[in-house]
C-alpha positions as CSV (number, residue, x, y, z in Angstrom):
1,M,-0.7,-28.4,-13.1
2,E,3.0,-26.7,-13.0
3,S,3.6,-27.7,-16.9
4,M,0.0,-26.5,-17.7
5,M,0.4,-23.1,-16.2
6,V,3.6,-22.7,-18.2
7,E,2.1,-23.2,-21.4
8,D,-1.3,-21.8,-21.0
9,N,-2.1,-18.2,-21.8
10,F,-2.2,-16.1,-18.4
11,H,-3.8,-13.4,-19.9
12,G,-6.4,-12.1,-17.5
13,W,-4.9,-14.2,-14.5
14,L,-3.7,-12.5,-11.1
15,P,-1.8,-13.6,-8.2
16,I,-4.1,-13.2,-5.3
17,R,-2.2,-15.3,-2.3
18,A,1.5,-16.5,-1.5
19,W,2.2,-18.7,1.3
20,R,4.6,-21.2,2.1
21,R,3.6,-25.1,2.2
22,D,6.3,-27.7,3.1
23,G,9.2,-25.1,3.0
24,E,8.2,-24.0,-0.7
25,W,6.4,-20.8,-1.5
26,R,3.2,-21.1,-3.4
27,L,0.3,-19.0,-5.2
28,D,-3.1,-18.9,-5.8
29,W,-4.3,-17.0,-8.8
30,C,-7.7,-15.9,-10.1
31,W,-9.0,-14.9,-13.4
32,F,-10.1,-11.3,-13.9
33,G,-10.4,-11.3,-17.5
34,E,-10.6,-7.7,-18.3
35,Q,-12.1,-6.5,-15.2
36,R,-10.1,-3.3,-13.9
37,L,-9.0,-3.0,-10.5
38,T,-11.2,0.0,-9.0
39,R,-12.4,-0.9,-5.8
40,P,-11.0,0.3,-2.6
41,F,-8.7,-2.5,-1.7
42,F,-7.2,-5.2,-4.0
43,R,-9.0,-7.9,-1.9
44,D,-12.5,-6.4,-2.8
45,D,-11.8,-6.8,-6.4
46,V,-10.6,-10.2,-5.6
47,D,-13.8,-11.0,-3.9
48,L,-16.2,-9.7,-6.6
49,A,-13.7,-12.1,-9.2
50,L,-14.2,-15.2,-7.2
51,R,-18.2,-14.7,-7.6
52,L,-17.5,-15.6,-11.3
53,P,-18.9,-19.0,-12.4
54,F,-15.2,-19.7,-14.1
55,N,-13.4,-18.9,-10.7
56,Q,-15.7,-21.2,-8.7
57,V,-15.0,-24.1,-10.9
58,F,-11.4,-23.4,-11.9
59,R,-8.5,-23.0,-9.6
60,R,-4.9,-22.6,-10.3
61,E,-2.1,-23.0,-7.8
62,T,1.5,-22.8,-8.7
63,S,5.2,-22.4,-7.4
64,L,6.8,-19.1,-7.9
65,N,8.9,-20.6,-10.4
66,V,6.0,-20.5,-12.8
67,L,5.9,-16.4,-11.8
68,L,9.3,-16.1,-13.0
69,E,8.6,-17.8,-16.5
70,R,5.6,-15.4,-16.6
71,Q,8.1,-12.4,-16.1
72,A,10.6,-13.6,-18.9
73,A,7.4,-14.5,-21.4
74,S,5.7,-11.1,-20.9
75,P,7.2,-8.2,-18.9
76,G,4.4,-5.8,-17.4
77,V,4.4,-2.2,-16.7
78,A,7.0,-1.3,-14.3
79,P,5.9,0.4,-11.2
80,G,5.2,4.3,-11.8
81,A,5.2,5.2,-7.9
82,F,5.0,3.4,-4.5
83,I,2.5,5.1,-2.0
84,Y,3.4,4.5,1.7
85,H,1.1,5.4,4.6
86,A,0.5,5.6,8.4
87,S,-2.7,4.2,7.8
88,R,-6.3,5.7,8.0
89,C,-4.5,9.3,6.3
90,G,-5.9,9.1,3.1
91,S,-3.9,6.5,0.9
92,T,-7.3,4.8,-0.2
93,L,-8.5,8.2,-1.5
94,L,-5.6,8.8,-3.3
95,A,-5.6,5.1,-4.8
96,Q,-9.3,5.7,-5.7
97,M,-8.5,8.9,-7.5
98,L,-5.8,7.2,-9.7
99,A,-7.8,4.0,-10.2
100,G,-10.6,6.5,-12.0
101,L,-8.3,7.0,-14.7
102,G,-8.4,4.2,-17.4
103,R,-5.1,4.3,-18.2
104,H,-3.7,3.4,-14.6
105,I,-3.2,0.0,-12.9
106,V,-3.7,0.7,-9.2
107,L,-2.5,-2.0,-6.7
108,S,-4.1,-1.2,-3.2
109,E,-2.5,-3.1,-0.6
110,P,-2.4,-7.0,-2.4
111,P,-1.7,-9.6,0.1
112,A,0.5,-11.6,-2.2
113,L,3.1,-8.7,-2.2
114,D,2.8,-8.1,1.5
115,S,3.4,-11.8,2.1
116,L,6.4,-11.8,-0.2
117,L,8.1,-8.5,1.2
118,R,7.9,-10.3,4.6
119,A,9.0,-13.6,3.4
120,H,12.2,-13.3,4.8
121,L,10.9,-12.6,8.4
122,L,9.0,-16.1,8.4
123,D,11.7,-17.9,6.2
124,P,15.3,-16.8,6.1
125,A,16.1,-19.1,3.4
126,A,14.1,-16.9,1.0
127,T,16.0,-13.7,1.6
128,D,18.4,-14.2,-1.4
129,R,15.3,-14.9,-3.8
130,Q,13.1,-12.4,-2.3
131,P,14.1,-9.7,-5.1
132,Q,13.6,-12.0,-8.0
133,W,10.1,-12.9,-6.7
134,I,8.8,-9.4,-5.8
135,R,9.8,-8.3,-9.3
136,A,7.9,-11.1,-10.8
137,L,5.1,-10.6,-8.8
138,L,4.6,-6.8,-10.1
139,S,5.4,-7.7,-13.4
140,A,2.6,-10.0,-13.2
141,Y,0.1,-7.1,-11.8
142,G,1.4,-5.0,-14.4
143,Q,0.3,-6.7,-17.3
144,R,-2.1,-4.6,-19.8
145,R,-5.2,-6.5,-19.9
146,Q,-7.0,-3.9,-21.7
147,G,-4.3,-2.9,-23.9
148,G,-4.2,1.0,-22.9
149,E,-2.5,0.9,-19.6
150,E,0.3,3.2,-19.1
151,R,1.2,3.6,-15.4
152,L,1.3,1.2,-12.4
153,F,0.8,2.6,-8.9
154,V,1.2,0.5,-5.8
155,K,-0.2,1.4,-2.5
156,L,1.5,-0.7,0.1
157,D,0.2,-2.1,3.7
158,A,1.1,0.4,6.5
159,W,3.7,-1.8,7.9
160,N,5.4,-2.2,4.5
161,V,7.2,0.8,5.0
162,F,9.8,-1.1,6.5
163,E,10.2,-2.9,3.5
164,A,10.4,0.4,1.2
165,P,14.2,0.4,0.9
166,L,14.0,-3.2,-0.7
167,L,11.4,-1.8,-3.4
168,H,13.9,1.2,-3.7
169,R,16.8,-1.1,-4.3
170,L,14.9,-3.0,-7.0
171,Y,13.3,0.1,-8.5
172,P,15.8,3.0,-7.8
173,D,13.9,5.5,-10.5
174,T,10.7,4.8,-9.2
175,P,9.3,8.0,-6.8
176,G,7.6,7.3,-3.7
177,I,5.5,9.4,-1.6
178,F,4.6,8.7,2.2
179,L,1.1,10.0,3.3
180,Y,0.8,10.7,7.2
181,R,-1.4,12.9,9.4
182,D,-1.8,14.0,12.7
183,P,-0.8,11.1,14.7
184,L,-3.7,11.9,17.6
185,E,-6.2,11.4,14.5
186,I,-4.6,8.3,13.6
187,V,-4.7,6.6,16.9
188,I,-8.4,7.6,17.7
189,S,-9.0,6.1,14.4
190,Q,-7.1,2.8,15.5
191,L,-8.6,2.6,18.9
192,R,-12.1,2.9,17.1
193,Q,-11.7,0.4,14.6
194,P,-8.5,-1.6,15.1
195,G,-6.5,-2.4,12.0
196,M,-4.4,-5.9,11.7
197,H,-1.7,-4.4,12.7
198,R,-3.0,-3.1,16.0
199,V,-3.7,-6.2,17.6
200,P,-0.8,-7.7,18.9
201,G,0.2,-11.2,17.2
202,L,-2.4,-10.9,14.3
203,L,-0.2,-9.8,11.9
204,G,2.5,-12.2,12.3
205,P,6.4,-11.1,12.2
206,S,6.7,-7.7,10.5
207,G,9.0,-4.3,10.8
208,L,6.9,-3.3,13.5
209,D,8.4,-5.8,16.1
210,C,10.9,-4.8,18.7
211,A,13.2,-7.1,20.5
212,G,12.7,-6.9,24.4
213,L,9.1,-5.8,24.3
214,D,6.1,-7.9,25.2
215,A,3.2,-6.3,22.9
216,Q,0.8,-8.7,24.5
217,A,1.3,-7.3,27.8
218,M,1.1,-3.5,26.5
219,A,-2.5,-1.5,27.1
220,P,-4.2,-0.9,23.6
221,L,-3.4,2.6,24.0
222,E,0.1,2.2,24.6
223,F,0.8,-0.4,21.9
224,T,-1.1,1.7,19.2
225,C,1.0,4.8,20.0
226,R,4.2,2.9,19.6
227,M,3.1,1.3,16.6
228,I,2.1,4.9,14.7
229,G,4.9,6.5,16.2
230,R,7.3,3.9,14.6
231,I,5.9,3.8,11.1
232,I,6.1,7.7,11.1
233,E,9.6,7.5,11.9
234,Q,10.4,5.0,9.0
235,G,8.6,7.3,6.9
236,L,10.6,10.5,8.0
237,A,13.7,8.4,7.5
238,L,12.2,7.3,4.0
239,C,11.7,11.0,3.2
240,Q,15.2,11.9,4.3
241,E,17.2,8.8,3.1
242,Q,15.3,7.8,-0.2
243,G,13.7,10.6,-1.4
244,C,10.2,10.0,-0.8
245,V,8.0,12.9,-1.0
246,P,5.9,13.6,2.3
247,V,2.3,14.5,1.9
248,N,-0.1,15.5,4.8
249,Y,-3.7,14.3,4.7
250,S,-4.7,18.0,5.1
251,E,-3.4,18.5,1.8
252,L,-5.8,16.1,0.0
253,P,-7.4,16.0,-2.3
254,G,-6.1,18.9,-4.2
255,A,-2.3,17.9,-3.9
256,L,-3.0,15.1,-6.4
257,W,-4.0,17.4,-8.9
258,G,-1.5,20.1,-7.7
259,R,2.3,19.5,-6.6
260,L,1.9,15.5,-7.1
261,A,0.5,15.6,-10.8
262,P,3.9,15.5,-12.4
263,L,4.9,12.6,-10.0
264,F,1.8,10.7,-11.3
265,G,1.6,12.0,-14.6
266,L,-1.6,13.9,-14.4
267,V,-2.8,16.6,-16.7
268,D,-5.6,19.3,-16.5
269,A,-7.9,17.3,-18.1
270,D,-7.8,14.7,-15.3
271,V,-9.0,17.4,-12.6
272,P,-12.7,17.1,-13.1
273,K,-12.8,13.5,-12.9
274,L,-10.6,13.3,-9.8
275,R,-12.7,15.9,-8.2
276,D,-15.4,13.9,-8.8
277,I,-14.4,10.8,-7.0
278,A,-12.9,12.9,-4.1
279,A,-16.4,13.9,-3.4
280,F,-17.3,10.4,-2.1
281,D,-16.1,8.3,0.7
282,A,-12.9,6.3,-0.6
283,K,-13.9,3.1,1.5
284,Q,-17.5,3.3,1.0
285,P,-17.9,5.2,-2.6
286,A,-21.7,5.1,-2.5
287,M,-21.4,7.5,0.4
288,W,-20.4,11.1,0.3
289,F,-17.2,12.3,2.0
290,S,-17.3,14.1,5.6
291,A,-13.9,15.4,6.9
292,D,-13.6,13.9,10.4
293,S,-10.4,15.4,11.5
294,Q,-11.8,17.9,14.2
295,R,-14.2,15.1,15.6
296,K,-11.4,12.7,15.9
297,R,-9.3,15.4,18.1
298,D,-12.4,16.2,20.1
299,E,-13.0,12.8,21.2
300,A,-9.2,12.6,22.5
301,G,-9.3,12.7,26.1
302,D,-5.9,13.9,28.3
303,E,-4.6,10.1,28.7
304,V,-4.6,9.7,24.8
305,R,-3.0,13.1,24.1
306,A,-0.2,12.4,26.7
307,A,0.5,8.8,25.0
308,V,0.5,10.5,21.6
309,D,3.0,13.0,22.7
310,R,5.2,10.4,24.3
311,W,5.5,8.1,21.6
312,A,4.4,9.8,18.0
313,R,4.6,13.4,18.1
314,A,8.4,14.2,17.6
315,P,8.7,12.5,14.4
316,Y,5.4,13.9,13.2
317,E,6.9,17.2,14.1
318,K,10.2,16.5,12.0
319,L,8.3,15.0,9.4
320,E,6.3,18.2,8.9
321,Q,9.7,20.4,8.9
322,V,11.0,18.3,6.1
323,R,7.8,18.5,3.9
324,C,7.4,22.3,4.7
325,L,11.3,22.6,3.6
326,K,10.8,20.4,0.4
327,Q,8.0,22.6,-0.6
328,T,9.8,25.8,-0.3
329,L,12.6,24.8,-2.1
330,H,10.1,23.2,-4.7
331,T,8.5,26.8,-5.0
332,N,12.0,28.7,-5.1
333,F,12.9,26.6,-7.9
């Protein structure tokens, strides 16, 4: 199968899963043809593609060496921007707006990228090869399957903010943004509907792990506030040390066609399309968007507010100061 994969035409195939078996890292591939990645999350596009009769009959599994050979044979579009976020703060909306323009390839939290970014935590022997693997994986995702794609934008999982320094070493000229919002609103959302990283032990090894802390023994509220606080702290560090652009949820959607337009290569003619997409719920595109920030704040009791203030308020306020300073400098110059 390995030699067949190297010799075959890879057009239309994308990696959908990376995992470790018997000490070797492997990849699953899926045939997308010319199907664009337009659904809220990459896994949604995968689910749609797997329904095709072709994918129900044929399966491709390879080593990562095949991925490297694929890169050498056909380098893809390099990443145009990395989108980091604190979860539940508009990153899906941003990705959906960008994906609505046909010249963009938008990756929304692809599981294979997350697996390879955290491979060193599961397999220390993978550390030296991680940079090669990640560049080759993004090259595979950046293939021009329709011919007119110009930019590749990558939205990471919230916990990948801890792997951001590696990505910026690999792509020093690629800008990044960090999306966040009032941590009280994030915490309420996570308590309502827990994400994978909100359940201790479910995510596996990640940058959220803290030596000496027993996450399993923590109450859900304390664990959630600590987790959100740590992500925002890391986002603050990225904005201060890596040059990432801080973006508050309250600025969306207008910030995309406003101050972020040069970063994403947008022009005035794109604005009507972006406005149309922003009118709908990013995660449920068939429904109109309805703002819920005030409802979340009203739902928070004194215990929740105290926990948020203890674990997440300080880095949020510092991030707001950085954002306001950057905006002031941009306005003045």
